[in-house]
C-alpha positions in Angstrom: 18.3 -84.5 87.8 18.1 -83.0 91.3 21.0 -81.2 92.9 21.4 -84.2 95.3 21.8 -86.4 92.2 24.6 -84.2 90.9 26.6 -84.3 94.2 30.0 -85.9 94.3 30.3 -89.4 95.8 32.5 -87.9 98.5 30.0 -85.3 99.5 27.2 -87.9 99.6 29.4 -89.9 101.9 29.7 -87.0 104.3 25.9 -86.6 104.4 25.4 -90.3 104.8 27.6 -90.2 108.0 25.1 -87.8 109.6 22.2 -90.2 109.6 22.7 -91.1 113.3 21.8 -87.5 114.2 18.2 -87.8 113.2 16.6 -84.6 111.8 19.9 -82.5 111.7 20.9 -84.6 108.7 17.5 -84.1 107.1 17.9 -80.3 107.6 21.4 -80.3 106.1 20.3 -82.5 103.1 17.3 -80.2 102.5 19.7 -77.1 102.4 22.0 -78.9 100.0 19.1 -80.1 97.7 17.9 -76.5 97.5 21.4 -75.3 96.5 22.1 -73.2 99.6 25.8 -72.9 100.5 25.4 -70.3 103.3 22.7 -69.9 106.0 21.9 -67.7 108.9 21.0 -70.0 111.8 19.0 -69.5 114.9 18.6 -72.8 116.8 19.2 -74.7 120.0 19.9 -78.0 118.3 23.2 -79.2 119.6 24.4 -81.0 116.4 23.0 -78.8 113.6 26.0 -76.5 113.1 28.2 -79.6 112.7 25.8 -81.3 110.3 25.6 -78.1 108.2 29.4 -77.7 108.2 29.9 -81.4 107.2 27.4 -80.8 104.3 29.6 -77.9 103.1 27.3 -75.2 104.2 28.7 -72.1 105.9 27.0 -70.5 108.9 27.0 -66.7 108.7 25.9 -63.8 111.0 25.1 -61.6 108.1 22.3 -61.7 105.6 22.0 -65.0 103.7 19.9 -66.5 101.0 18.5 -69.0 103.6 17.6 -68.2 107.2 16.7 -71.1 109.5 14.7 -69.7 112.4 14.2 -72.9 114.4 13.1 -74.1 117.9 10.5 -71.4 118.6 12.8 -68.5 118.1 9.9 -66.8 116.2 8.2 -66.0 119.5 10.7 -63.3 120.5 12.4 -62.3 117.3 11.8 -62.1 113.6 14.0 -63.4 110.7 12.9 -61.2 107.9 15.7 -58.6 108.0 18.4 -61.3 107.8 17.5 -62.5 104.3 18.9 -61.4 101.0 16.5 -60.1 98.4 16.3 -63.6 96.7 16.1 -65.5 100.0 14.0 -68.0 101.8 13.1 -68.3 105.5 12.2 -71.5 107.3 10.4 -70.9 110.6 9.8 -73.8 113.0 7.6 -73.1 116.0 4.9 -74.3 118.3 1.4 -73.0 118.1 -0.7 -71.5 120.9 -2.0 -74.4 123.1 -4.9 -74.2 125.5 -3.6 -76.8 127.9 -1.6 -80.0 127.8 1.7 -81.7 126.9 2.8 -82.3 123.4 5.8 -84.1 122.1 7.5 -81.9 119.4 10.6 -83.9 118.7 12.1 -87.2 119.6 15.5 -87.5 118.0 18.7 -89.4 118.5 20.3 -86.5 120.3 17.4 -84.8 122.1 13.7 -84.9 122.9 11.5 -81.8 123.1 8.0 -81.4 124.6 5.8 -78.3 124.8 3.6 -77.8 127.9 0.9 -75.3 128.5 -1.2 -74.6 131.6 -3.5 -72.3 129.7 -1.6 -69.1 130.4 2.1 -70.0 130.0 3.8 -72.2 127.5 7.2 -73.9 128.0 9.5 -75.8 125.8 11.3 -78.6 127.7 14.4 -80.1 126.1 16.1 -83.3 127.1 19.7 -83.2 125.7 22.7 -85.3 126.8 21.3 -86.1 130.3 20.2 -82.6 131.0 16.8 -80.9 131.1 16.2 -77.3 130.1 12.9 -75.5 130.4 12.5 -72.4 128.3 9.4 -70.2 128.3 8.1 -69.7 124.7 5.7 -67.3 123.2 3.9 -69.3 120.6 2.9 -67.3 117.5 -0.4 -68.1 115.7 0.0 -69.0 112.0 -2.2 -66.0 111.0 0.1 -63.6 112.9 3.2 -65.2 111.5 1.9 -65.1 107.9 0.9 -61.4 108.3 4.3 -60.5 109.7 5.9 -62.2 106.7 3.6 -60.4 104.2 4.4 -57.0 105.8 8.1 -57.8 105.4 7.7 -58.8 101.8 7.5 -62.6 102.1 5.0 -65.1 100.9 4.2 -68.5 102.4 5.5 -71.1 100.0 4.7 -74.3 102.0 4.0 -75.5 105.5 4.6 -78.9 107.1 4.2 -80.4 110.5 8.0 -80.9 110.8 11.1 -82.0 108.9 9.3 -85.3 107.9 7.5 -83.0 105.3 4.1 -84.4 106.3 1.4 -81.8 105.6 0.4 -79.7 108.6 -3.1 -80.2 110.0 -5.3 -77.9 112.2 -4.6 -80.1 115.2 -0.8 -80.2 115.0 0.9 -78.4 117.9 3.8 -77.2 115.8 4.7 -76.2 112.2 7.6 -75.8 109.8 6.9 -72.9 107.4 8.8 -71.9 104.3 8.6 -68.3 103.2 10.0 -66.7 100.0 11.0 -63.1 99.6 8.6 -61.5 97.2 11.5 -59.2 96.0 13.1 -62.3 94.4 14.9 -61.3 91.3 14.4 -57.6 91.7 17.7 -56.6 93.1 
């Protein structure tokens, strides 16, 4: 039986109430299913903190067994030092693009596109009637995987996004799960 199957009816009710928030409920449910009770979070999603809190997951500034490094934060910072020895890291980011516009997320509370003119890349977010353009520094998968290896992490799985669809070579983004190779050696 999965962890989700063992949850109390009350806790399932709380998670079910988050379904109107699109992928934030998927993220919260994934954390619960994996048994995480505390996460370090780096995100621009407006409703994710609330969704995690409603799911019974504490957000911490210190090292945690799960680090969620979302919304292209990987381009200017690295999560590896924020994880406990038995921890996991989820990195969500766009990949280097030559030119064009790519829809990254269309959710109930926001839409995100990534644009590139060949030399600069921007992440444009539409949230609650406002538009924010943020320059991003996409990281190639090979560079990300090498950075993880050097920090003692191994790639466990990679998907296109929170739909858990397998990533392909033509996808403009990725969701990567890394595990600490020091697991169990504390």
